[in-house]
PDB file of N, CA, C and O in Angstrom:
ATOM      1  N   MET A   1       0.978  -1.202  -0.016  1.00  0.00           N
ATOM      2  CA  MET A   1       0.042   0.237   0.028  1.00  0.00           C
ATOM      3  C   MET A   1       0.529   1.471   0.225  1.00  0.00           C
ATOM      4  O   MET A   1       1.189   1.591   1.257  1.00  0.00           O
ATOM      5  N   SER A   2       0.344   2.928  -0.799  1.00  0.00           N
ATOM      6  CA  SER A   2       1.310   3.615  -0.981  1.00  0.00           C
ATOM      7  C   SER A   2       1.213   4.084   0.123  1.00  0.00           C
ATOM      8  O   SER A   2       0.317   3.895   0.945  1.00  0.00           O
ATOM      9  N   GLU A   3       2.427   4.929   0.229  1.00  0.00           N
ATOM     10  CA  GLU A   3       2.022   6.469   1.481  1.00  0.00           C
ATOM     11  C   GLU A   3       0.585   6.822   1.469  1.00  0.00           C
ATOM     12  O   GLU A   3      -0.303   6.593   2.291  1.00  0.00           O
ATOM     13  N   LYS A   4       0.578   7.560   0.109  1.00  0.00           N
ATOM     14  CA  LYS A   4      -0.771   8.031  -0.036  1.00  0.00           C
ATOM     15  C   LYS A   4      -2.222   7.635   0.056  1.00  0.00           C
ATOM     16  O   LYS A   4      -3.155   8.435   0.128  1.00  0.00           O
ATOM     17  N   GLN A   5      -2.343   6.042   0.044  1.00  0.00           N
ATOM     18  CA  GLN A   5      -3.054   5.041   0.446  1.00  0.00           C
ATOM     19  C   GLN A   5      -3.563   4.589   2.077  1.00  0.00           C
ATOM     20  O   GLN A   5      -4.612   4.433   2.701  1.00  0.00           O
ATOM     21  N   LYS A   6      -2.068   4.497   2.295  1.00  0.00           N
ATOM     22  CA  LYS A   6      -2.491   4.825   3.689  1.00  0.00           C
ATOM     23  C   LYS A   6      -2.601   5.901   4.825  1.00  0.00           C
ATOM     24  O   LYS A   6      -3.057   5.674   5.946  1.00  0.00           O
ATOM     25  N   THR A   7      -2.240   6.803   4.490  1.00  0.00           N
ATOM     26  CA  THR A   7      -2.875   8.645   5.156  1.00  0.00           C
ATOM     27  C   THR A   7      -4.346   8.361   4.268  1.00  0.00           C
ATOM     28  O   THR A   7      -5.086   8.036   5.197  1.00  0.00           O
ATOM     29  N   ALA A   8      -4.957   8.313   3.370  1.00  0.00           N
ATOM     30  CA  ALA A   8      -6.532   7.869   3.065  1.00  0.00           C
ATOM     31  C   ALA A   8      -7.343   7.252   3.794  1.00  0.00           C
ATOM     32  O   ALA A   8      -8.574   7.263   3.827  1.00  0.00           O
ATOM     33  N   GLN A   9      -6.485   6.639   4.456  1.00  0.00           N
ATOM     34  CA  GLN A   9      -7.253   4.865   5.042  1.00  0.00           C
ATOM     35  C   GLN A   9      -7.179   5.307   6.388  1.00  0.00           C
ATOM     36  O   GLN A   9      -8.157   4.886   7.007  1.00  0.00           O
ATOM     37  N   GLN A  10      -6.492   5.918   7.022  1.00  0.00           N
ATOM     38  CA  GLN A  10      -6.650   6.954   8.534  1.00  0.00           C
ATOM     39  C   GLN A  10      -7.287   8.395   8.770  1.00  0.00           C
ATOM     40  O   GLN A  10      -7.438   9.038   9.810  1.00  0.00           O
ATOM     41  N   GLN A  11      -7.621   8.691   7.394  1.00  0.00           N
ATOM     42  CA  GLN A  11      -8.483   9.947   7.482  1.00  0.00           C
ATOM     43  C   GLN A  11      -9.297   9.262   8.057  1.00  0.00           C
ATOM     44  O   GLN A  11      -9.597   9.387   9.244  1.00  0.00           O
ATOM     45  N   PHE A  12      -9.969   8.074   6.915  1.00  0.00           N
ATOM     46  CA  PHE A  12     -11.330   8.300   5.824  1.00  0.00           C
ATOM     47  C   PHE A  12     -11.386   7.134   7.922  1.00  0.00           C
ATOM     48  O   PHE A  12     -12.482   7.233   8.474  1.00  0.00           O
ATOM     49  N   SER A  13     -10.475   6.415   8.589  1.00  0.00           N
ATOM     50  CA  SER A  13     -11.008   5.494   9.929  1.00  0.00           C
ATOM     51  C   SER A  13     -11.263   7.146  10.995  1.00  0.00           C
ATOM     52  O   SER A  13     -11.865   6.856  12.029  1.00  0.00           O
ATOM     53  N   GLU A  14     -11.090   7.938  10.949  1.00  0.00           N
ATOM     54  CA  GLU A  14     -10.539   8.755  12.083  1.00  0.00           C
ATOM     55  C   GLU A  14     -12.056   9.455  11.784  1.00  0.00           C
ATOM     56  O   GLU A  14     -12.856   9.755  12.670  1.00  0.00           O
ATOM     57  N   ALA A  15     -12.244   9.626  10.465  1.00  0.00           N
ATOM     58  CA  ALA A  15     -13.779  10.246   9.867  1.00  0.00           C
ATOM     59  C   ALA A  15     -15.057   8.997  10.413  1.00  0.00           C
ATOM     60  O   ALA A  15     -16.102   9.549  10.758  1.00  0.00           O
ATOM     61  N   VAL A  16     -15.066   8.176  10.470  1.00  0.00           N
ATOM     62  CA  VAL A  16     -15.488   7.319  10.971  1.00  0.00           C
ATOM     63  C   VAL A  16     -16.047   7.086  12.712  1.00  0.00           C
ATOM     64  O   VAL A  16     -17.177   6.950  13.181  1.00  0.00           O
ATOM     65  N   ALA A  17     -14.661   7.117  13.358  1.00  0.00           N
ATOM     66  CA  ALA A  17     -14.653   7.648  13.831  1.00  0.00           C
ATOM     67  C   ALA A  17     -15.029   9.439  14.872  1.00  0.00           C
ATOM     68  O   ALA A  17     -14.819   9.647  16.067  1.00  0.00           O
ATOM     69  N   MET A  18     -15.360   9.988  14.277  1.00  0.00           N
ATOM     70  CA  MET A  18     -15.808  11.360  14.467  1.00  0.00           C
ATOM     71  C   MET A  18     -16.809  11.285  14.133  1.00  0.00           C
ATOM     72  O   MET A  18     -17.319  12.402  14.045  1.00  0.00           O
ATOM     73  N   ALA A  19     -17.669  10.235  13.776  1.00  0.00           N
ATOM     74  CA  ALA A  19     -19.020  10.146  13.376  1.00  0.00           C
ATOM     75  C   ALA A  19     -19.784   9.288  13.523  1.00  0.00           C
ATOM     76  O   ALA A  19     -20.826   8.965  12.954  1.00  0.00           O
ATOM     77  N   LYS A  20     -19.225   8.914  14.327  1.00  0.00           N
ATOM     78  CA  LYS A  20     -19.747   7.918  14.980  1.00  0.00           C
ATOM     79  C   LYS A  20     -20.368   8.085  16.693  1.00  0.00           C
ATOM     80  O   LYS A  20     -21.248   7.498  17.322  1.00  0.00           O
ATOM     81  N   GLN A  21     -19.063   9.590  17.142  1.00  0.00           N
ATOM     82  CA  GLN A  21     -19.201   9.979  18.187  1.00  0.00           C
ATOM     83  C   GLN A  21     -19.795  11.156  18.012  1.00  0.00           C
ATOM     84  O   GLN A  21     -20.277  11.737  18.985  1.00  0.00           O
ATOM     85  N   ALA A  22     -19.832  11.491  17.224  1.00  0.00           N
ATOM     86  CA  ALA A  22     -21.082  12.718  17.221  1.00  0.00           C
ATOM     87  C   ALA A  22     -22.481  12.726  17.070  1.00  0.00           C
ATOM     88  O   ALA A  22     -23.192  13.642  17.484  1.00  0.00           O
ATOM     89  N   LEU A  23     -22.895  11.706  16.476  1.00  0.00           N
ATOM     90  CA  LEU A  23     -24.223  10.727  16.159  1.00  0.00           C
ATOM     91  C   LEU A  23     -24.837  10.057  17.557  1.00  0.00           C
ATOM     92  O   LEU A  23     -25.952   9.540  17.496  1.00  0.00           O
ATOM     93  N   GLN A  24     -24.314  10.066  18.458  1.00  0.00           N
ATOM     94  CA  GLN A  24     -24.336  10.000  20.012  1.00  0.00           C
ATOM     95  C   GLN A  24     -25.178  10.670  20.740  1.00  0.00           C
ATOM     96  O   GLN A  24     -25.784  10.329  21.755  1.00  0.00           O
ATOM     97  N   LYS A  25     -25.177  11.986  19.951  1.00  0.00           N
ATOM     98  CA  LYS A  25     -26.007  13.467  20.493  1.00  0.00           C
ATOM     99  C   LYS A  25     -27.160  14.013  19.712  1.00  0.00           C
ATOM    100  O   LYS A  25     -27.099  14.694  18.688  1.00  0.00           O
ATOM    101  N   GLU A  26     -28.423  13.526  20.480  1.00  0.00           N
ATOM    102  CA  GLU A  26     -29.479  13.925  19.635  1.00  0.00           C
ATOM    103  C   GLU A  26     -29.150  15.098  18.370  1.00  0.00           C
ATOM    104  O   GLU A  26     -29.356  14.841  17.184  1.00  0.00           O
ATOM    105  N   SER A  27     -28.734  16.102  18.746  1.00  0.00           N
ATOM    106  CA  SER A  27     -28.951  17.117  18.216  1.00  0.00           C
ATOM    107  C   SER A  27     -27.642  17.208  16.836  1.00  0.00           C
ATOM    108  O   SER A  27     -27.490  18.137  16.042  1.00  0.00           O
ATOM    109  N   GLU A  28     -27.120  16.360  16.895  1.00  0.00           N
ATOM    110  CA  GLU A  28     -25.760  16.300  15.693  1.00  0.00           C
ATOM    111  C   GLU A  28     -26.723  15.790  14.656  1.00  0.00           C
ATOM    112  O   GLU A  28     -26.879  16.373  13.583  1.00  0.00           O
ATOM    113  N   ARG A  29     -27.509  14.453  15.063  1.00  0.00           N
ATOM    114  CA  ARG A  29     -28.284  13.152  15.016  1.00  0.00           C
ATOM    115  C   ARG A  29     -28.727  13.935  13.751  1.00  0.00           C
ATOM    116  O   ARG A  29     -28.435  13.598  12.604  1.00  0.00           O
ATOM    117  N   GLN A  30     -29.561  15.157  14.139  1.00  0.00           N
ATOM    118  CA  GLN A  30     -30.754  15.574  14.008  1.00  0.00           C
ATOM    119  C   GLN A  30     -30.214  16.955  12.189  1.00  0.00           C
ATOM    120  O   GLN A  30     -30.775  17.236  11.130  1.00  0.00           O
ATOM    121  N   LYS A  31     -29.230  17.249  12.696  1.00  0.00           N
ATOM    122  CA  LYS A  31     -28.265  17.895  11.325  1.00  0.00           C
ATOM    123  C   LYS A  31     -27.761  16.985  10.639  1.00  0.00           C
ATOM    124  O   LYS A  31     -28.037  16.958   9.440  1.00  0.00           O
ATOM    125  N   PHE A  32     -27.053  16.179  11.095  1.00  0.00           N
ATOM    126  CA  PHE A  32     -27.107  14.607   9.972  1.00  0.00           C
ATOM    127  C   PHE A  32     -27.931  14.667   9.452  1.00  0.00           C
ATOM    128  O   PHE A  32     -27.799  15.193   8.347  1.00  0.00           O
ATOM    129  N   GLU A  33     -29.193  14.241   9.806  1.00  0.00           N
ATOM    130  CA  GLU A  33     -30.326  13.432   9.345  1.00  0.00           C
ATOM    131  C   GLU A  33     -30.460  14.797   8.103  1.00  0.00           C
ATOM    132  O   GLU A  33     -30.884  14.412   7.013  1.00  0.00           O
ATOM    133  N   LYS A  34     -30.159  16.186   8.202  1.00  0.00           N
ATOM    134  CA  LYS A  34     -31.418  16.890   7.391  1.00  0.00           C
ATOM    135  C   LYS A  34     -29.721  16.746   6.077  1.00  0.00           C
ATOM    136  O   LYS A  34     -29.839  16.553   4.866  1.00  0.00           O
ATOM    137  N   LEU A  35     -28.729  16.865   6.618  1.00  0.00           N
ATOM    138  CA  LEU A  35     -26.959  16.843   5.743  1.00  0.00           C
ATOM    139  C   LEU A  35     -27.868  16.013   4.710  1.00  0.00           C
ATOM    140  O   LEU A  35     -28.467  16.561   3.785  1.00  0.00           O
ATOM    141  N   ALA A  36     -27.910  14.516   4.986  1.00  0.00           N
ATOM    142  CA  ALA A  36     -28.453  13.622   4.663  1.00  0.00           C
ATOM    143  C   ALA A  36     -28.822  14.144   3.349  1.00  0.00           C
ATOM    144  O   ALA A  36     -28.189  14.551   2.375  1.00  0.00           O
ATOM    145  N   LYS A  37     -30.486  13.946   3.746  1.00  0.00           N
ATOM    146  CA  LYS A  37     -31.544  14.584   2.593  1.00  0.00           C
ATOM    147  C   LYS A  37     -30.590  15.530   1.635  1.00  0.00           C
ATOM    148  O   LYS A  37     -30.153  15.066   0.582  1.00  0.00           O
ATOM    149  N   LYS A  38     -30.399  16.378   1.894  1.00  0.00           N
ATOM    150  CA  LYS A  38     -29.725  17.887   1.299  1.00  0.00           C
ATOM    151  C   LYS A  38     -27.970  16.788   0.546  1.00  0.00           C
ATOM    152  O   LYS A  38     -27.395  17.390  -0.361  1.00  0.00           O
ATOM    153  N   LEU A  39     -27.571  15.917   0.802  1.00  0.00           N
ATOM    154  CA  LEU A  39     -26.584  15.706   0.179  1.00  0.00           C
ATOM    155  C   LEU A  39     -27.142  13.663  -0.320  1.00  0.00           C
ATOM    156  O   LEU A  39     -26.234  12.894  -0.633  1.00  0.00           O
ATOM    157  N   LYS A  40     -28.548  13.175  -0.297  1.00  0.00           N
ATOM    158  CA  LYS A  40     -29.022  11.977  -1.525  1.00  0.00           C
ATOM    159  C   LYS A  40     -27.782  11.341  -0.808  1.00  0.00           C
ATOM    160  O   LYS A  40     -26.780  11.015  -1.445  1.00  0.00           O
ATOM    161  N   LYS A  41     -27.901  11.170   0.625  1.00  0.00           N
ATOM    162  CA  LYS A  41     -27.294  10.342   1.090  1.00  0.00           C
ATOM    163  C   LYS A  41     -28.838   9.290   2.003  1.00  0.00           C
ATOM    164  O   LYS A  41     -29.964   9.729   2.237  1.00  0.00           O
ATOM    165  N   ALA A  42     -28.357   8.044   2.283  1.00  0.00           N
ATOM    166  CA  ALA A  42     -29.016   6.715   3.113  1.00  0.00           C
ATOM    167  C   ALA A  42     -29.195   7.061   4.024  1.00  0.00           C
ATOM    168  O   ALA A  42     -30.224   6.921   4.686  1.00  0.00           O
ATOM    169  N   SER A  43     -27.887   7.806   4.394  1.00  0.00           N
ATOM    170  CA  SER A  43     -28.002   7.709   6.218  1.00  0.00           C
ATOM    171  C   SER A  43     -27.353   8.442   6.817  1.00  0.00           C
ATOM    172  O   SER A  43     -26.166   8.570   6.516  1.00  0.00           O
ATOM    173  N   ALA A  44     -28.071   9.357   8.146  1.00  0.00           N
ATOM    174  CA  ALA A  44     -26.905  10.202   8.600  1.00  0.00           C
ATOM    175  C   ALA A  44     -26.178   9.542   9.059  1.00  0.00           C
ATOM    176  O   ALA A  44     -25.728  10.134  10.040  1.00  0.00           O
ATOM    177  N   TYR A  45     -25.691   8.493   8.944  1.00  0.00           N
ATOM    178  CA  TYR A  45     -24.313   7.891   9.449  1.00  0.00           C
ATOM    179  C   TYR A  45     -23.412   8.235   8.182  1.00  0.00           C
ATOM    180  O   TYR A  45     -22.280   8.708   8.284  1.00  0.00           O
ATOM    181  N   GLY A  46     -24.104   7.916   6.860  1.00  0.00           N
ATOM    182  CA  GLY A  46     -23.547   8.410   5.536  1.00  0.00           C
ATOM    183  C   GLY A  46     -23.026  10.072   5.374  1.00  0.00           C
ATOM    184  O   GLY A  46     -22.026  10.528   4.819  1.00  0.00           O
ATOM    185  N   ALA A  47     -23.777  10.529   5.864  1.00  0.00           N
ATOM    186  CA  ALA A  47     -23.946  11.721   5.871  1.00  0.00           C
ATOM    187  C   ALA A  47     -22.723  12.658   6.672  1.00  0.00           C
ATOM    188  O   ALA A  47     -22.006  13.536   6.193  1.00  0.00           O
ATOM    189  N   ALA A  48     -22.777  12.104   8.108  1.00  0.00           N
ATOM    190  CA  ALA A  48     -21.375  12.237   9.089  1.00  0.00           C
ATOM    191  C   ALA A  48     -19.904  12.030   8.313  1.00  0.00           C
ATOM    192  O   ALA A  48     -19.015  12.837   8.044  1.00  0.00           O
ATOM    193  N   ILE A  49     -20.019  10.816   8.110  1.00  0.00           N
ATOM    194  CA  ILE A  49     -18.917   9.887   7.797  1.00  0.00           C
ATOM    195  C   ILE A  49     -18.007  11.612   6.165  1.00  0.00           C
ATOM    196  O   ILE A  49     -16.937  12.199   6.003  1.00  0.00           O
ATOM    197  N   SER A  50     -19.331  11.577   5.521  1.00  0.00           N
ATOM    198  CA  SER A  50     -18.657  12.396   4.543  1.00  0.00           C
ATOM    199  C   SER A  50     -18.355  13.814   4.702  1.00  0.00           C
ATOM    200  O   SER A  50     -17.435  14.304   4.048  1.00  0.00           O
ATOM    201  N   TYR A  51     -19.349  14.828   5.869  1.00  0.00           N
ATOM    202  CA  TYR A  51     -19.433  16.028   6.110  1.00  0.00           C
ATOM    203  C   TYR A  51     -17.116  15.697   7.006  1.00  0.00           C
ATOM    204  O   TYR A  51     -16.165  16.454   6.816  1.00  0.00           O
ATOM    205  N   TYR A  52     -17.119  14.661   7.653  1.00  0.00           N
ATOM    206  CA  TYR A  52     -15.912  14.874   8.150  1.00  0.00           C
ATOM    207  C   TYR A  52     -14.467  14.465   7.572  1.00  0.00           C
ATOM    208  O   TYR A  52     -13.337  14.869   7.845  1.00  0.00           O
ATOM    209  N   TYR A  53     -14.927  13.548   6.705  1.00  0.00           N
ATOM    210  CA  TYR A  53     -14.177  12.388   6.107  1.00  0.00           C
ATOM    211  C   TYR A  53     -13.381  14.411   5.111  1.00  0.00           C
ATOM    212  O   TYR A  53     -12.222  14.821   5.178  1.00  0.00           O
ATOM    213  N   LYS A  54     -14.423  15.005   4.473  1.00  0.00           N
ATOM    214  CA  LYS A  54     -14.127  16.311   4.161  1.00  0.00           C
ATOM    215  C   LYS A  54     -13.169  17.420   4.546  1.00  0.00           C
ATOM    216  O   LYS A  54     -12.159  17.877   4.010  1.00  0.00           O
ATOM    217  N   GLN A  55     -13.889  17.719   5.756  1.00  0.00           N
ATOM    218  CA  GLN A  55     -13.432  18.335   6.748  1.00  0.00           C
ATOM    219  C   GLN A  55     -12.106  18.022   6.871  1.00  0.00           C
ATOM    220  O   GLN A  55     -11.449  19.055   7.006  1.00  0.00           O
ATOM    221  N   ILE A  56     -11.248  16.757   6.883  1.00  0.00           N
ATOM    222  CA  ILE A  56     -10.430  16.064   7.998  1.00  0.00           C
ATOM    223  C   ILE A  56      -9.159  16.461   6.257  1.00  0.00           C
ATOM    224  O   ILE A  56      -8.030  16.916   6.441  1.00  0.00           O
ATOM    225  N   ARG A  57      -9.630  16.199   4.974  1.00  0.00           N
ATOM    226  CA  ARG A  57      -8.815  16.666   3.745  1.00  0.00           C
ATOM    227  C   ARG A  57      -8.320  17.597   3.399  1.00  0.00           C
ATOM    228  O   ARG A  57      -7.141  17.703   3.062  1.00  0.00           O
ATOM    229  N   THR A  58      -9.690  19.002   3.438  1.00  0.00           N
ATOM    230  CA  THR A  58      -9.651  20.111   2.960  1.00  0.00           C
ATOM    231  C   THR A  58      -9.563  21.070   4.090  1.00  0.00           C
ATOM    232  O   THR A  58      -8.930  22.125   4.044  1.00  0.00           O
ATOM    233  N   GLY A  59     -10.168  20.682   5.000  1.00  0.00           N
ATOM    234  CA  GLY A  59     -10.228  21.925   6.249  1.00  0.00           C
ATOM    235  C   GLY A  59     -11.869  22.623   5.577  1.00  0.00           C
ATOM    236  O   GLY A  59     -11.679  23.839   5.555  1.00  0.00           O
ATOM    237  N   GLU A  60     -12.363  22.524   5.398  1.00  0.00           N
ATOM    238  CA  GLU A  60     -13.797  22.955   5.108  1.00  0.00           C
ATOM    239  C   GLU A  60     -14.631  21.665   5.195  1.00  0.00           C
ATOM    240  O   GLU A  60     -14.513  20.494   4.832  1.00  0.00           O
ATOM    241  N   SER A  61     -15.390  22.310   5.746  1.00  0.00           N
ATOM    242  CA  SER A  61     -17.289  21.648   5.744  1.00  0.00           C
ATOM    243  C   SER A  61     -18.417  21.978   5.239  1.00  0.00           C
ATOM    244  O   SER A  61     -18.821  23.140   5.257  1.00  0.00           O
ATOM    245  N   ILE A  62     -19.249  20.730   4.582  1.00  0.00           N
ATOM    246  CA  ILE A  62     -19.817  20.871   4.365  1.00  0.00           C
ATOM    247  C   ILE A  62     -21.169  21.324   4.664  1.00  0.00           C
ATOM    248  O   ILE A  62     -21.699  20.820   5.654  1.00  0.00           O
ATOM    249  N   ASN A  63     -21.876  22.253   3.936  1.00  0.00           N
ATOM    250  CA  ASN A  63     -23.208  22.778   4.385  1.00  0.00           C
ATOM    251  C   ASN A  63     -24.398  22.435   3.439  1.00  0.00           C
ATOM    252  O   ASN A  63     -25.536  22.817   3.714  1.00  0.00           O
TER     253      ASN A  63
END
């Protein structure tokens, strides 16, 4: 596995961990349920992972 792939895998793992933690709070879950509809994601979990992964990789957030 290349260094770039390892970095991406680590970043994705971080995003998954952040998403799981955030979705434990009802207010965050509602936020990501709305974002899921906007992004046409199947779930709040998928939207949260997308949100945190983009934030980790680019420093930007999805709104």
